[in-house]
C-alpha positions as CSV (number, residue, x, y, z in Angstrom):
1,M,0.0,0.0,0.0
2,P,1.4,3.4,-1.0
3,D,2.2,5.9,1.7
4,Q,1.2,8.9,-0.4
5,V,-1.6,9.7,-2.9
6,T,-1.7,12.5,-5.5
7,V,-5.1,14.1,-6.2
8,E,-6.4,17.1,-8.1
9,V,-8.5,19.8,-6.3
10,V,-10.6,21.9,-8.6
11,Y,-12.7,25.1,-8.3
12,A,-14.4,26.5,-11.3
13,E,-15.9,29.9,-11.8
14,A,-17.8,31.1,-14.8
15,S,-14.6,32.7,-16.3
16,R,-11.8,30.5,-15.0
17,Q,-10.9,27.2,-13.4
18,V,-8.3,26.7,-10.6
19,V,-6.7,23.3,-10.6
20,R,-4.1,22.3,-8.0
21,R,-2.4,18.9,-7.8
22,V,-1.4,17.9,-4.2
23,T,0.4,14.9,-2.7
24,L,-0.9,13.8,0.6
25,A,-0.3,11.1,3.1
26,A,-2.3,7.9,2.4
27,G,-5.6,8.1,4.5
28,S,-6.0,11.8,4.0
29,T,-9.6,13.2,3.6
30,V,-11.3,15.3,1.1
31,L,-11.2,18.3,3.5
32,Q,-7.4,17.8,4.0
33,A,-6.9,17.8,0.3
34,V,-8.9,21.0,-0.2
35,E,-6.9,22.7,2.7
36,A,-3.6,21.5,1.2
37,S,-4.5,22.9,-2.2
38,G,-4.5,26.5,-1.0
39,I,-7.4,27.3,-3.4
40,E,-9.3,29.1,-0.7
41,A,-6.4,31.7,-0.3
42,A,-5.9,31.9,-4.0
43,V,-9.4,32.8,-4.9
44,A,-10.5,36.1,-3.5
45,G,-13.7,35.9,-1.5
46,L,-14.0,32.1,-1.6
47,V,-15.4,30.5,1.5
48,I,-15.5,26.8,1.2
49,D,-18.6,25.1,2.5
50,P,-17.6,21.5,3.5
51,A,-21.2,20.4,2.5
52,Q,-20.4,21.5,-1.1
53,L,-17.5,19.0,-2.0
54,G,-17.4,16.1,-4.4
55,I,-15.2,13.7,-6.2
56,F,-15.6,13.2,-9.9
57,S,-19.1,15.0,-9.9
58,R,-20.4,12.9,-6.9
59,K,-21.1,14.5,-3.6
60,A,-18.5,13.6,-0.9
61,V,-18.5,14.2,2.8
62,P,-15.4,16.1,4.1
63,G,-14.1,13.0,6.0
64,H,-14.1,10.7,2.9
65,I,-10.7,9.2,2.3
66,V,-9.2,10.3,-1.1
67,E,-7.6,7.8,-3.4
68,E,-4.8,8.0,-5.9
69,G,-5.9,10.1,-8.9
70,D,-9.2,11.4,-7.4
71,R,-10.5,14.7,-8.6
72,V,-11.8,16.7,-5.6
73,E,-14.3,19.4,-6.6
74,I,-15.3,22.5,-4.7
75,Y,-18.9,23.4,-5.8
76,R,-20.2,26.9,-6.0
77,P,-23.6,27.9,-4.6
78,L,-26.4,27.9,-7.2
79,T,-27.0,31.2,-8.7
80,L,-30.5,30.3,-9.9
81,D,-32.8,27.7,-8.3
82,P,-33.3,24.8,-10.9
83,K,-37.1,24.8,-10.3
84,D,-37.3,28.5,-11.0
85,A,-35.2,28.1,-14.2
86,R,-37.5,25.3,-15.4
87,R,-40.6,27.4,-14.7
88,R,-39.1,30.3,-16.6
89,R,-38.3,28.1,-19.6
90,A,-41.8,26.7,-19.6
91,R,-43.3,30.2,-19.6
92,E,-41.1,31.3,-22.5
93,G,-41.4,28.3,-24.7
């Protein structure tokens, strides 16, 4: 069993994407990967909500153990409620 894992931590905005590759001790968590990436400090005004994290587009709890090659994603809050967007499209079309 390897003693380290390398993962990508990603945060995307409408105009740019921030990707950091980090190497952590085996057994590290999603939250530890996010903290090690330094993305929160690199993106002005970013406050990471531990409930808004995922791995490869699937929601993950902060204590989930990361594996070699995982893509840890930091999700932004929704700017428009999906139900409201659907209603608006139905009215317009």
